[in-house]
C-alpha positions as CSV (number, residue, x, y, z in Angstrom):
1,X,1.7,-11.1,4.8
2,X,-0.9,-8.5,5.6
3,X,-2.1,-5.5,3.6
4,X,0.0,-3.1,5.7
5,X,3.1,-5.3,5.4
6,X,2.7,-5.4,1.6
7,X,2.3,-1.6,1.4
8,X,5.4,-1.0,3.5
9,X,7.4,-3.6,1.6
10,X,6.7,-1.9,-1.8
11,X,6.9,1.6,-0.4
12,X,10.4,0.8,1.0
13,X,11.5,-0.7,-2.3
14,X,10.5,2.6,-4.0
15,X,12.5,4.6,-1.4
16,X,9.5,6.6,-0.2
17,X,8.4,7.5,3.3
18,X,4.8,7.3,4.4
19,X,4.2,11.0,3.6
20,X,5.5,10.6,0.1
21,X,3.3,7.7,-0.7
22,X,0.3,9.5,0.8
23,X,1.0,12.6,-1.3
24,X,1.4,10.6,-4.5
25,X,-1.7,8.4,-3.8
26,X,-3.8,11.4,-2.6
27,X,-4.6,9.8,0.7
28,X,-4.2,11.0,4.3
29,X,-0.7,10.3,5.7
30,X,-2.4,8.9,8.8
31,X,-4.1,6.2,6.7
32,X,-0.8,4.9,5.5
33,X,0.5,4.8,9.1
34,X,-2.7,3.1,10.3
35,X,-2.5,0.4,7.6
36,X,1.2,-0.3,8.0
37,X,0.8,-0.3,11.8
38,X,-2.2,-2.6,11.5
39,X,-4.4,-0.3,13.5
40,X,-6.6,-0.4,10.4
41,X,-6.7,-3.7,8.4
42,X,-8.8,-2.7,5.4
43,X,-9.9,0.3,3.4
44,X,-12.2,1.2,0.5
45,X,-11.8,-0.1,-3.0
46,X,-11.0,3.4,-4.4
47,X,-8.2,3.8,-1.9
48,X,-6.8,0.4,-2.6
49,X,-6.9,1.2,-6.3
50,X,-5.0,4.5,-5.8
51,X,-2.4,2.8,-3.6
52,X,-1.9,0.0,-6.0
53,X,-1.6,2.3,-9.0
54,X,0.8,4.6,-7.2
55,X,3.0,1.6,-6.0
56,X,2.9,-0.1,-9.4
57,X,1.3,-3.3,-8.1
58,X,-2.1,-4.9,-8.5
59,X,-4.9,-4.6,-6.0
60,X,-4.9,-8.4,-5.9
61,X,-1.3,-8.3,-4.7
62,X,-2.1,-5.7,-2.0
63,X,-5.0,-7.8,-0.6
64,X,-3.1,-11.0,-0.8
65,X,-4.9,-12.8,-3.6
66,X,-1.6,-13.9,-4.9
67,X,2.1,-13.2,-4.3
68,X,4.1,-12.3,-7.4
69,X,6.9,-10.2,-5.9
70,X,8.9,-10.6,-9.1
71,X,6.9,-7.7,-10.5
72,X,7.9,-5.3,-7.7
C-alpha cells in the first residue's frame, strides 16, 4: 500500500473529504489530492507529522514501516 492509499483509507474511515483533512492538518487541499492520486509520492517530515497527528495514526504507518490497521 502506498502513502496516498494509506491517507485515503484512514481519511475515508474518518468520514472526511480531502478538503476537510487539509483544513484540519493545515495543508493545501491540492497536496492531499496529489498524494492520494499518486502524482506526488512523498512530502516533508513536518507535513507527514501533521497528517499523522490529524488522522490519529503514526508516521511509521503512513510511510509503510509497519501495518497495524487495528489501531485505525
